[in-house]
MARBALO-123747 format. One record per atom (N, C-alpha, C, O): x, y, z. Coordinates in pm, whole numbers, plus 32768, in hexadecimal, padded with zeros to 4 digits. Example, Ala and Ser with C-alpha at 12.3 -4.5 7.8 and 13.67 -1.06 7.14 Angstrom:
<pts>
85277DC7830C
84CE7E3E830C
85287EB6830C
85907EB4834E
85057F1F82C4
85577F9682CA
850A80038313
853D80728324
</pts>
This chain:
<pts>
D7D7C9A8B0D7
D81CCA28B0E8
D7F4CA88B077
D7D9CA5EB007
D7F0CB0AB099
D7C6CB6FB039
D841CBB4AFFE
D89ECBD6B046
D840CBC8AF79
D8B4CC04AF37
D893CC81AEE7
D8EBCCD3AED0
D815CC93AEBC
D7F2CD04AE66
D777CD4CAE9C
D72CCD14AEEC
D763CDC9AE71
D6E9CE11AE98
D66BCDC6AE71
D60ACDC5AEBD
D66BCD88ADFC
D5F5CD41ADCE
D5D5CCC9AE27
D561CCAEAE45
D63ECC83AE50
D62ACC11AEAB
D5F1CC3FAF30
D59CCBFCAF6A
D621CCB2AF60
D5EDCCE7AFDF
D559CD05AFD6
D50BCCDDB02D
D530CD4CAF6C
D4A3CD6FAF5D
D44CCCF1AF54
D3E2CCEAAF92
D479CC8FAF08
D42CCC13AEFA
D41FCBCDAF80
D3B5CB96AF9F
D489CBCEAFD1
D486CB8AB052
D426CBD2B0B2
D3D9CB91B0F9
D42BCC57B0B4
D3D1CCA3B10D
D33FCC8CB0E5
D2E9CC7BB13B
D324CC8CB062
D29BCC72B035
D26DCBE6B05D
D1F9CBD2B080
D2C7CB87B059
D2A5CAFFB081
D27DCAFAB115
D223CAB0B13B
D2C2CB4AB167
D2A2CB4DB1F6
D219CB8BB211
D1D9CB6AB276
D1ECCBE2B1B9
D168CC20B1CD
D0F8CBB8B1C5
D08BCBCEB1FA
D113CB47B184
D0ADCADFB177
D08CCA9EB1FD
D027CA58B208
D0E0CAB4B262
D0C6CA7CB2E7
D054CAC5B32E
D019CA8FB38C
D033CB3EB301
CFCCCB90B343
CF45CB4CB337
CF18CB2DB2C8
CF04CB34B3A8
CE88CAE6B3A7
CE10CB36B374
CDC0CB00B327
CE04CBB3B39C
CD91CC03B36F
CD9FCC23B2DB
CE04CC5EB2B4
CD3DCC00B286
CD4BCC13B1F5
CD61CCA4B1CC
CDB4CCC1B177
CD15CCFFB209
CD22CD8BB1E1
CDA9CDC3B20D
CDE9CE0CB1C1
CDD6CDA1B285
CE5BCDCEB2B1
CEC7CD96B256
CF28CDDBB235
CEB8CD16B22D
CF19CCD8B1D3
CF1FCD22B14E
CF8BCD3AB117
CEA9CD46B11A
CEA5CD8FB09B
CEE7CE18B0A7
CF36CE40B051
CEC7CE60B113
CEFCCEE7B124
CF94CEE5B132
CFDACF32B0F1
CFC7CE8CB187
D058CE8AB19E
D0A5CE53B125
D117CE7AB10D
D068CDF8B0DB
D0A8CDC9B061
D0B7CE39AFFD
D122CE4AAFC1
D04DCE87AFEA
D054CEF7AF8C
D0B2CF65AFBF
D0F8CFA4AF71
D0B2CF7AB043
D10CCFDEB07C
D19DCFBAB05F
D1EAD00EB030
D1C3CF3EB07C
D24DCF14B063
D26ECF1DAFCF
D2D7CF4FAFA9
D213CEECAF7A
D22BCEEBAEEA
D247CF78AEB6
D2A8CF8EAE6E
D1F0CFD7AEDA
D1FFD05EAEA3
D26AD0AFAEEA
D2ABD103AEAC
D27ED096AF6B
D2E8D0DDAFB3
D371D0B3AF80
D3C9D107AF6B
D384D031AF6C
D402D002AF36
D416D035AEA6
D485D057AE80
D3AAD039AE58
D3B5D06BADCF
D3DBD0FFADCE
D42BD12AAD7B
D3A0D14DAE2A
D3C2D1DBAE32
D456D1EDAE52
D49AD23DAE12
D488D1A3AEB5
D515D1AFAEDD
D570D18AAE69
D5D7D1CAAE53
D54BD124AE20
D59DD0F9ADAD
D59AD15FAD3D
D602D183AD06
D521D18DAD19
D513D1E9ACA7
D550D273ACC6
D589D2B3AC6E
D543D2A0AD44
D57BD321AD6A
D610D317AD88
D653D37DAD99
D645D29CAD8E
D6D2D285ADB0
D6F5D2CCAE34
D758D315AE3C
D6A3D2B3AE98
D6B1D2F6AF1A
D738D2D4AF59
D75DD25FAF64
D780D33BAF83
D801D325AFC4
D7EDD30CB059
D781D323B090
D857D2DCB09A
D84FD2C4B12A
D834D345B176
D7E5D346B1D5
D876D3B1B14D
D862D431B191
D7D2D462B181
D796D495B1DF
D79BD450B109
D711D479B0F1
D6B0D423B142
D64AD455B172
D6CFD3A3B150
D67AD34BB1A1
D67BD376B233
D611D37BB272
D6EFD395B26B
D6F6D3C1B2F5
D6ACD445B309
D66BD45AB370
D6B6D49EB2A6
D66DD51BB2AD
D5D7D502B2AB
D58CD541B2F6
D5AAD4A7B255
D51BD487B24C
D4E7D451B2D1
D47AD476B2FB
D535D3FCB313
D50BD3C6B394
D4FCD435B3FB
D49DD436B44A
D559D493B3FB
D553D501B45C
D4DDD55DB440
D4A0D593B49C
D4BCD56FB3BE
D44BD5C4B39B
D3C7D584B3C4
D36CD5C8B3F5
D3BBD501B3AF
D341D4BCB3D8
D32ED4C6B46F
D2BFD4DEB49E
D39BD4B5B4BB
D393D4C3B54C
D36AD551B572
D31DD565B5D0
D3A0D5B3B529
D383D63FB54A
D2F0D662B531
D2B8D6B6B577
D2B1D622B4CE
D223D63AB4B6
D1D2D61EB535
D17AD66CB55A
D1F0D5AFB577
D1ACD590B5F3
D1CFD5F1B661
D179D617B6B0
D24DD618B669
D278D674B6D1
D239D6FEB6C1
D228D747B723
D216D723B645
D1DAD7A6B62C
D141D7A4B636
D101D80AB61E
D108D732B65A
D077D727B66D
D059D72AB702
D0A5D6F5B754
CFE9D767B724
CFC0D770B7B0
CF29D778B7B8
CEE5D760B754
CEF3D798B82D
CE62D796B840
CE18D800B7F0
CD9FD7F4B7DC
CE5DD868B7C1
CE1AD8D1B774
CE4FD8DDB6E5
CE29D939B69D
CEA8D882B6BC
CEE0D888B634
CF0CD7FDB609
CF47D7B3B658
CEEFD7D9B58A
CF14D756B556
CF65D767B4D6
CF2CD77CB46B
CFE9D75FB4E2
D042D773B46F
D03BD6FDB40E
D051D70FB396
D01DD685B441
D014D60FB3EB
CFA1D61FB388
CFB3D609B310
CF2CD645B3BB
CEB9D65BB363
CED5D6CAB2FE
CEAFD6C0B289
CF17D733B32C
CF38D7A4B2D4
CF95D777B263
CF85D7A1B1F1
CFF5D722B284
D051D6F0B21E
D009D695B1BA
D020D69DB142
CFB0D63EB1EC
CF65D5E6B193
CF15D636B12D
CF0ED612B0B8
CED8D6A3B15B
CE8DD6F7B0FF
CEE6D73DB09B
CEC2D74AB026
CF59D76BB0C8
CFB3D7B7B070
CFF4D761B005
D027D796AFA2
CFF1D6DEB017
D026D683AFB2
CFB7D645AF5D
CFD2D5F0AF07
CF3BD66EAF73
CECBD639AF25
CE9AD5B1AF53
CE41D577AF15
CED4D57CAFBF
CEAED4F6AFED
CE20D4F6B023
CDD2D49CB003
CDFDD559B074
CD76D55EB0AE
CD0CD566B041
CCA6D521B048
CD24D5BAAFDD
CCC3D5C8AF70
CCB5D546AF20
CC47D522AEF8
CD23D501AF0A
CD1FD484AEBF
CCCFD41AAF0A
CC7BD3D5AECE
CCE8D40CAF8C
CC9ED3ABAFDC
CC08D3CBAFD9
CBB5D371AFCE
CBE7D44CAFE2
CB5AD474AFDF
CB19D452AF5A
CAAED416AF58
CB57D477AEEB
CB18D466AE69
CB06D3D3AE44
CAA3D3B0AE03
CB63D37DAE6B
CB55D2F1AE45
CAF8D2A4AEA1
CAD4D231AE83
CACFD2E2AF10
CA76D29EAF6F
C9E9D2D8AF73
C997D2ABAFC2
C9CDD33BAF1F
C949D37AAF1D
C919D388AE8D
C962D367AE30
C89FD3BAAE7B
C869D3C6ADF5
C85CD33FADB2
C884D32CAD40
C822D2E0ADFF
C80ED258ADCD
C891D21EAD95
C89AD1F4AD22
C8F5D21FADED
C976D1E5ADCB
C9C7D238AD6A
CA16D202AD1D
C9B5D2BCAD6D
CA02D314AD16
C9CCD320AC89
CA10D354AC31
C951D2F0AC72
C918D2F4ABEB
C8BAD36AABD5
C896D388AB64
C891D3ADAC41
C832D41AAC39
C869D494AC83
C8B9D486ACDF
C83ED50DAC5A
C862D583ACAA
C830D573AD39
C7C6D538AD50
C87BD5A5AD98
C856D594AE24
C862D616AE70
C8B6D66BAE51
C80ED625AED6
C81AD698AF2F
C870D676AFA8
C87DD6C7B003
C8AAD5FEAFAA
C909D5DCB012
C98DD624AFF8
C9AFD642AF86
C9D7D63FB064
CA53D68AB058
CAACD66DB0D0
CA93D60DB11A
CB10D6BDB0E4
CB6FD6A8B150
CB31D6C6B1D9
CAE1D722B1E6
CB57D677B23E
CB2ED699B2C6
CB77D715B2F6
CB3DD76AB33A
CBF6D721B2D3
CC46D791B301
CC79D779B38E
CC4DD71BB3D1
CCD5D7CCB3BB
CD13D7B7B43E
CCCDD7FEB4B1
CD03D801B520
CC55D83AB49B
CC1DD890B502
CB92D868B532
CB4FD8B6B575
CB65D7EFB511
CAE5D7C3B549
CAF6D7A6B5DE
CB58D769B608
CA92D7D3B62E
CA91D7B7B6BD
CA0ED773B6E1
C9A4D797B6AD
CA14D710B738
C99BD6D4B76E
C961D734B7D6
C9ABD780B815
C8DDD730B7E7
C89DD77FB850
C86CD808B826
C851D85CB87C
C861D822B7A3
C826D8A2B779
C79AD8AFB7B3
C750D84CB7B5
C773D924B7E1
C6F0D933B822
C67CD919B7C2
C67DD946B750
C618D8CEB7F4
C5A0D8B9B7A1
C55FD93FB787
C54BD98FB7E3
C53CD956B709
C503D9D6B6DE
C483D9B9B691
C486D96CB631
C413D9F5B6B9
C397D9DEB66D
C3A2DA16B5E0
C3EADA77B5CA
C35DD9D9B583
C35DDA0BB4FA
C330DA9CB4FA
C2CCDABFB537
C37BDAF0B4B4
C360DB7FB4B4
C3B1DBC9B51C
C3A6DC44B525
C401DB82B569
C454DBC2B5CF
C4D4DBFBB595
C4E9DBFAB51B
C528DC2EB5EE
C5A2DC72B5C4
C61DDC28B5F4
C61EDBEBB65F
C688DC2EB5A2
C709DBF8B5CA
C75EDC5EB615
C7CADC3DB644
C72EDCD8B61F
C77DDD43B65D
C76DDD3BB6F5
C701DD55B72A
C7D8DD17B739
C7D6DD07B7CB
C82BDD70B811
C834DD72B88B
C868DDC6B7C2
C8ACDE3CB7F5
C8AADEA4B787
C88EDE83B714
C8C7DF1FB7A7
C8C6DF89B744
C92ADF67B6D6
C9A1DF56B6EF
C8F6DF5EB65A
C948DF2EB5EC
C930DF86B572
C8C0DF90B541
C99ADFC4B541
C98EE01AB4CD
C974DFC8B450
C9A0DF55B445
C92CE005B3F1
C916DFC3B372
C88ADFDBB33D
C82FDFFEB388
C878DFC7B2BB
C7F6DFD6B27B
C79FDF5DB29E
C7CDDEEBB29B
C722DF76B2BD
C6CADF0AB2E8
C69DDEB5B271
C68BDEE6B201
C68BDE35B28F
C65EDDD3B22B
C5EDDD82B267
C5F0DD5CB2DC
C588DD67B215
C51EDD0AB23A
C52CDC8EB1E3
C526DC96B169
C540DC1BB223
C558DB9EB1DC
C4DCDB46B1E3
C4ABDB27B24F
C4AADB1FB16F
C440DABBB162
C47FDA3CB12C
C4B5DA3CB0BD
C47AD9D0B177
C4BBD955B14C
C45BD8DFB153
C402D8DAB1A8
C470D87FB0F9
C41ED807B0F3
C47BD78DB0ED
C4E5D791B0B0
C44FD721B12D
C495D6A2B125
C438D63EB0E2
C3CAD625B112
C465D604B071
C414D5A5B025
C46CD530AFFA
C4E7D538B000
C42BD4C4AFCE
C479D454AF98
C486D466AF01
C45AD4CCAECB
C4C1D405AEBD
C4DCD414AE2E
C45CD40CADDA
C460D42CAD63
C3ECD3E3AE16
C36CD3E5ADCF
C319D45FADF4
C2A3D467ADD2
C356D4C0AE39
C318D53EAE62
C2B4D52DAED5
C264D587AEEE
C2B8D4BDAF1A
C263D4AAAF90
C29DD4F6B006
C313D4E6B025
C24BD549B04B
C27DD593B0BE
C2A9D536B12F
C26CD4CDB145
C312D55DB175
C344D511B1E7
C321D55DB266
C35BD5C6B282
C2C2D529B2B2
C297D56AB32E
C2EBD538B3A4
C324D4CCB3A0
C2EFD58AB40B
C330D567B48B
C3C4D547B47C
C3F9D4F6B4C9
C405D583B41D
C496D574B412
C4DAD5DEB46A
C4ABD64FB471
C545D5B8B4A9
C596D619B4F4
C5F4D65EB492
C636D61DB441
C5F9D6E3B49A
C652D72FB442
C6A4D78FB497
C66ED7EDB4D0
C725D778B49F
C781D7D6B4E0
C7B0D83AB477
C7CCD816B405
C7B7D8BAB49F
C7E6D924B446
C855D970B48E
C84BD98BB506
C8BDD993B445
C927D9E6B480
C972DA2EB411
C979D9FFB3A0
C9ABDAA1B434
C9FDDAEAB3D3
CA51DB53B41C
CA43DB68B494
CAA7DB93B3D0
CB03DBF5B40A
CAC5DC80B40B
CA61DC99B3C9
CB02DCD9B458
CADADD65B459
CB0DDDA8B3DA
CB52DD6BB38A
CAE8DE29B3C9
CB19DE6CB351
CBACDE95B360
CBE5DED1B305
CBE9DE73B3D1
CC7ADE80B3E0
CCC0DDFDB3BD
CD3ADDF4B3C4
CC71DD98B398
CCAADD18B371
CCCDDCBEB3E4
CD20DC64B3D5
CC90DCD4B459
CCAFDC85B4CF
CC34DC3BB501
CBC9DC77B510
CC43DBB9B51A
CBDADB6DB55E
CBE2DB8CB5F3
CC4BDBB3B625
CB71DB7CB638
CB6FDBA7B6C5
CBD6DB5FB71A
CC07DB97B77C
CBF9DAE3B6F5
CC5EDA9BB744
CCE9DAD8B735
CD40DAC1B789
CCFDDB29B6C9
CD7EDB6AB6B2
CD84DBF6B6EE
CDEFDC31B6F6
CD10DC29B717
CD04DCB7B736
CCCBDCCBB7C3
CC55DCB3B7DA
CD1FDCF7B81F
CCF4DD0AB8AA
CC8BDD78B8B7
CC43DD7DB91A
CC82DDD3B852
CC22DE41B85A
CB93DE13B83E
CB34DE53B86A
CB83DDA5B7F6
CAFEDD73B7D8
CAC8DD20B84D
CB14DCDDB894
CA45DD26B85E
CA06DCD5B8C6
CA14DC41B8A5
CA25DC1AB832
CA0CDBF0B90D
CA0EDB5FB8FB
C99FDB37B898
C92CDB5FB8AA
C9C0DAEBB833
C963DAB7B7CF
C924DB24B778
C8B9DB0FB73E
C964DB98B76E
C932DBFDB711
C93DDBC9B682
C99EDB85B65E
C8D9DBEAB631
C8D0DBBFB5A5
C8CDDB27B598
C900DAEEB538
C88EDAE8B5FB
C875DA58B5F9
C7E7DA3FB629
C7B3DA88B67D
C7A9D9D8B5F4
C723D9B3B620
C700D927B5F2
C73CD8F1B595
C69ED8EDB635
C670D866B614
C5DAD86CB5FC
C58FD899B652
C5AED83FB587
C522D848B55F
C4E7D7BDB548
C52FD759B53F
C462D7B8B53E
C41DD73EB517
C3C0D761B4A4
C377D7C4B4AA
C3C3D70FB43B
C36ED72AB3C7
C2DCD70AB3E5
C2BFD6B0B434
C280D754B3A5
C1F1D73CB3B8
C1C2D6D3B353
C213D692B311
C13ED6C2B348
C107D65AB2F0
C128D671B25E
C124D615B20D
C149D6EDB23B
C171D70DB1B2
C208D708B19E
C23CD72EB135
C24FD6D9B205
C2E0D6D5B1FD
C320D75EB207
C392D771B1DF
C2D6D7BEB23E
C2FED84AB23B
C330D87AB2C2
C302D84DB32A
C390D8D5B2BF
C3B7D924B333
C3EDD9A9B300
C417D9B3B28D
C3EBDA0FB355
C417DA93B32B
C458DADAB3A2
C43EDAB9B415
C4ADDB3AB382
C4F0DB80B3EF
C52BDC04B3BF
C538DC1EB347
C54DDC57B421
C58FDCD8B409
C622DCCCB42D
C647DC8BB48F
C676DD0BB3DC
C704DD13B3FD
C73FDD8AB3B3
C6F6DDDFB382
C7C4DD90B3A9
C805DDF7B359
C83DDDB6B2DB
C858DD3EB2D8
C84DDE06B273
C885DDD3B1F5
C917DDAEB20D
C966DE02B238
C93DDD31B1F2
C9C7DD09B20D
CA28DD4AB1AD
CA02DD78B141
CAA4DD4FB1D6
CB0DDD84B180
CB7ADD1CB170
CB89DCC2B1C2
CBC7DD29B105
CC38DCD0B0F3
CCA2DCECB15D
CCA3DD55B19B
CCFBDC8CB16F
CD60DCA0B1D8
CDDCDC4CB1B9
CDD5DBEAB16E
CE4DDC73B1F2
CEC6DC23B1E1
CECBDBB2B246
CEA8DBC5B2BA
CEF4DB3CB21B
CF0ADAD1B27B
CF8BDAEFB2C7
CFDFDB39B295
CF9CDAB8B33E
D016DAD5B38D
D094DAA9B343
D097DA3EB306
D0F9DAFCB349
D178DADDB305
D1EEDADDB365
D262DAE4B33A
D1D2DAD6B3E7
D23EDAD6B449
D272DA4AB468
D2C1DA38B4C5
D245D9E6B41B
D270D95DB430
D2A5D921B3AF
D2CED968B353
D2A4D89DB3AB
D2DBD857B336
D28DD873B2B6
D2C7D878B24A
D209D886B2C2
D1B9D8A3B24A
D1E7D925B20B
D1F1D92FB191
D203D988B25D
D236DA07B229
D2BAD9F6B1E0
D2D0DA33B177
D313D9A5B218
D393D98BB1D8
D37FD946B151
D3C3D966B0EF
D322D8E6B14D
D306D89FB0D1
D2D4D8FFB065
D305D8FDAFF4
D272D953B088
D238D9ADB025
D2A0DA0EAFEF
D2A1DA2DAF77
D2F6DA3EB046
D360DA99B01A
D3BDDA54AFB8
D3E4DA8EAF53
D3E1D9D8AFD7
D43CD98EAF80
D3FDD972AEF8
D441D971AE92
D378D95BAEF7
D333D93CAE7A
D305D9B7AE2E
D2CFD9ACADC1
D31ADA2EAE68
D2F1DAA9AE26
D25BDABCAE20
D228DAF6ADC1
D214DA8BAE86
D182DA95AE89
D154DAF9AEF2
D198DB0EAF57
D0E0DB38AED9
D0A6DB90AF3E
D05FDB3DAFA8
D051DAC3AF98
D033DB7CB013
CFF6DB33B083
CF66DB5CB09C
CF36DB56B10E
CF1FDB87B032
CE98DBBBB043
CE2BDB52B029
CE35DB00AFCD
CDC5DB59B07C
CD4CDB0BB068
CCDCDB6BB03F
CCD2DBD8B077
CC86DB45AFDE
CC13DB98AFBE
CBACDB95B02F
CBA7DB35B07C
CB5CDBFDB039
CAF7DC07B0A3
CA97DB91B09C
CA70DB65B030
CA71DB5CB112
CA19DAE8B114
C9D6DAD7B19B
CA05DB0AB201
C967DA90B199
C921DA62B210
C934D9CBB21B
C92ED984B1B6
C94AD99AB295
C958D90AB2AC
C8D5D8CDB2DC
C887D90DB323
C8BED850B2B4
C847D806B2E1
C86ED775B2FF
C8C2D73BB2B9
C832D73DB365
C838D6AEB380
C7A9D67DB38A
C75BD6B1B3DA
C784D618B33B
C6FBD5E4B338
C6FDD555B368
C743D500B330
C6AFD539B3D1
C6B1D4B6B411
C624D484B429
C5D0D4CAB462
C60AD408B3FB
C58ED3C3B41B
C5A7D32DB40C
C5E6D301B3AB
C575D2E0B46B
C586D24FB463
C551D219B3DE
C4E5D23EB3B2
C59FD1C1B3A0
C579D186B321
C5ACD1CFB2A8
C5A3D19DB238
C5E2D249B2BD
C618D297B24F
C6ADD2ADB264
C6DDD2B5B2D5
C6F6D2B6B1F7
C785D2D1B201
C799D35EB238
C765D3BFB201
C7E5D368B2A4
C802D3ECB2DC
C846D441B272
C8A7D416B232
C812D4BAB261
C84AD512B1FA
C887D58FB237
C848D5D6B285
C905D5A6B211
C944D627B22D
C93BD678B1AE
C944D642B140
C929D6FAB1BD
C91BD74CB147
C951D7D8B161
C957D806B1D3
C979D819B0F5
C99ED8A6B0F9
C95AD8E9B082
C969D8BDB010
C911D954B09D
C8CED99EB032
C91DDA1DB01A
C92BDA71B074
C951DA2BAFA1
C9AEDA98AF81
C966DB10AF45
C8FFDB00AF03
C99CDB87AF5C
C960DC02AF2A
C980DC14AE96
C9F4DC0DAE6D
C919DC2BAE47
C92CDC36ADB6
C97FDCB0AD8D
C9B1DCB4AD1D
C98EDD12ADE5
C9D6DD8CADC1
CA64DD8EADF8
CAA4DDF8ADF7
CA98DD1EAE27
CB1DDD1DAE62
CB8ADD0EADF8
CB7CDCBAAD9F
CBF5DD5DADFF
CC5DDD57AD98
CCB3DCD8AD9D
CCFFDCBFAD3F
CCA9DC88AE08
CCFEDC12AE14
CCB4DB8FADF7
CCE5DB23AE19
CC3FDB98ADB7
CBF5DB1EAD97
CC47DABCAD43
CC40DA43AD58
CC94DAF0ACE5
CCDDDA99AC89
CD63DA69ACBF
CDA1DA10AC84
CD91DAA2AD2F
CE17DA80AD5F
CE18DA64ADF5
CE7BDA7FAE39
CDACDA2DAE28
CDA2DA0CAEB7
CE1BD9BBAEE4
CE3CD954AEA7
CE5DD9E8AF4D
CED5D9A4AF7D
CEB8D916AFAD
CF13D8C3AFB2
CE3AD8F9AFD1
CE15D875B001
CDD0D820AF95
CDA3D7B1AFB1
CDC8D853AF1B
CD91D808AEA9
CD00D7DBAEC2
CCD8D771AE93
CCB3D82BAF0C
CC2ED7FDAF35
CBBAD825AEDC
CB4FD7E9AEE7
CBCBD887AE85
CB5AD8C0AE3B
CB32D865ADC7
CB85D83FAD76
CAB0D843ADC1
CA77D7FFAD4E
C9FED850AD1F
C9CAD8A2AD6A
C9D2D839ACA3
C961D885AC6E
C8E4D876ACC4
C897D8D5ACD4
C8D0D7FEACFC
C858D7E5AD4A
C855D831ADCD
C7ECD837AE0F
C8C4D86AADF5
C8CDD8A9AE79
C8D8D941AE73
C8F0D981AEDA
C8C9D97BADFE
C8CEDA0DADF3
C842DA45AE0E
C7E5DA2DADC1
C835DA8FAE7B
C7B4DACAAEA1
C7A2DB53AE64
C801DBA1AE5B
C728DB6FAE39
C709DBEEADF7
C6CFDC51AE5D
C65CDC44AE86
C71FDCB1AE86
C6F1DD17AEE4
C6A6DD84AE98
C6D1DDB0AE2D
C636DDB0AED0
C5E3DE18AE93
C5DBDE8EAEF2
C5B8DE7CAF67
C5FBDF06AEC1
C5F5DF7EAF15
C567DFB8AF13
C527DFBCAEAA
C537DFE4AF87
C4B3E023AF95
C4C7E0B1AFCA
C4FFE0C6B036
C498E112AF7A
C4AFE19EAF9E
C435E1DFAFDE
C445E23BB02F
C3BDE1B3AFBB
C345E1F8AFED
C2E7E19CB039
C28EE1CDB07F
C2F9E119B02D
C29FE0BDB072
C2C4E0B2B107
C33AE0BBB12A
C260E09EB15D
C27EE08FB1EB
C2C2E00AB207
C2A3DFA5B1C7
C31DE009B267
C35EDF8EB293
C2F4DF34B2D3
C298DF68B313
C2FDDEB1B2C6
C294DE56B2F6
C26EDE68B389
C1FBDE4FB3AE
C2CDDE92B3DE
C2ACDEA0B46D
C294DF31B495
C27BDF4DB50A
C29CDF8EB435
C28CE01DB451
C2F4E052B4B3
C2DFE0BBB4F1
C362E00BB4C2
C3CAE037B51F
C43DE07FB4D9
C499E0B1B51B
C438E084B454
C4A7E0BDB408
C473E12DB3B0
C40EE11FB36C
C4BBE19DB3B2
C49AE20EB35D
C502E218B2EE
C578E1FCB304
C4D7E241B278
C534E24FB209
C541E1D0B1B8
C4F1E174B1C4
C5A8E1CDB164
C5BBE15DB108
C5DCE0DDB155
C618E0DEB1C0
C5B3E06DB118
C5D4DFEAB150
C5D9DF85B0DF
C5B5DFA5B06E
C604DF0CB0FE
C612DEA4B099
C5BBDE2CB0BB
C599DE15B12F
C597DDE1B055
C554DD61B06C
C59FDCF4B01F
C5E0DD0DAFBA
C593DC7BB054
C5D0DC06B014
C570DB92B020
C548DB6DB08E
C54ADB58AFAF
C4F7DADFAFAC
C54EDA6CAF7A
C596DA79AF17
C547D9FAAFC1
C59CD98BAF9A
C55AD908AFC2
C51BD8FEB02B
C56BD8A3AF6C
C535D81DAF86
C5A6D7B8AF8A
C5F7D7AEAF2E
C5AAD76CAFF7
C60CD701B006
C5CDD67DAFDC
C558D663AFF7
C61CD629AF9B
C5EED5A4AF74
C63DD53BAFC2
C6B7D532AFB5
C5F6D4ECB012
C636D484B061
C612D3FBB026
C5B5D3F0AFD6
C65CD395B04F
C646D30FB019
C651D2A8B089
C689D2C5B0F2
C61CD231B072
C626D1C8B0D9
C6B7D1A7B0F6
C70FD1B4B0A1
C6CED17BB172
C756D155B196
C76BD15AB22B
C70CD15FB278
C7E8D159B253
C80ED152B2DF
C7F8D1D8B323
C830D23DB2F8
C7A7D1D9B38D
C790D254B3DA
C7E7D251B457
C7E5D1F0B4A2
C833D2BBB46B
C88CD2C2B4DE
C8AFD353B4FA
C8A3D3A9B4A3
C8DAD36EB573
C913D3EFB595
C9A8D3DAB5AB
C9CFD389B5FF
C9FCD423B561
CA8CD40BB56A
CAC7D442B5EB
CA86D48DB634
CB41D41CB604
CB8BD458B672
CBABD4E7B64C
CBE7D4FEB5E3
CB87D549B69E
CBA2D5D4B67A
CC38D5EDB66C
CC85D5C3B6C1
CC61D631B600
CCF0D651B5F0
CD22D6B5B657
CD9AD6BCB672
CCC6D705B690
CCEBD761B6FC
CC86D752B76C
CC14D72AB755
CCAED772B7E6
CC56D765B85A
CC51D7E2B8B0
CBFED7EBB90C
CCA6D844B895
CCAAD8BBB8E8
CCBDD936B891
CCDFD92CB81B
CCA7D9AAB8CE
CCC7DA27B88B
CD3DDA67B8D3
CD58DA4AB948
CD83DABEB88D
CDF4DB03B8C9
CDC0DB61B936
CD50DB93B92D
CE11DB79B99A
CDEDDBD2BA08
CE38DC55B9FB
CEA5DC5BB9C1
CDFCDCBDBA31
CE3CDD40BA2B
CEBFDD3BBA78
CEC6DD00BAE4
CF26DD79BA41
CFA9DD78BA83
CFB2DDE9BAE9
D019DDF8BB2B
</pts>
């Protein structure tokens, strides 16, 4: 029979030893150990526990085919960034160009030849030419890697959030050449607020935090034999670099944008000033996979 909190925790941990799969046993043992420790150290009341259960349920209820509140909450608590940093950069020992997947990756972005455009509908914004390379930690180019690219409009909306944008606008799928290179045209991204009409918004208000993300481009790099890498390249001139609400910015991911006032745009399709961005991603050996997309649809016009 159990009489004390300590006896309860010890008994539950003992039951975890029944789990046959070693990794599952390790994960659930640590989960119980730290979850019970949190409840004890925070002196969680019964009312607070019931509230926590309802909030966890609501996270799922507030997620749908075009929005994922669970992923948004994980980022806002620094969990996504922590998982990324400890699993990349040679086990967290080296700077890494890996970063958060984010809640807006979609499968099925249209294949785009190197040098093509991400603009699939009329989209306001300053034009950018991106030169990107994929290499390993010894600087060897990675050829034939799939690279998905996506980002928001200068209104801070991804196409899945915005019925005015064409399907898959500001999204594309590239393949690296023998030099590990690909390039494309798009608009200069802008910072934007994450949605605050759900539980994440309530959390940020309670904690006295803003809801802004610095401007960034998203990348997914996939090739068999290499660890799938998600990345975000942040704009060096963004005022929210130091206070990203999702805790995603690292020194290795700050991209240096260069303004061009008199040089012709690479495709001769743009008149006036434009920007360029050169960036090199470093990938490492590991598990190659394509994750389950956090969203599968875009919002429809009402």
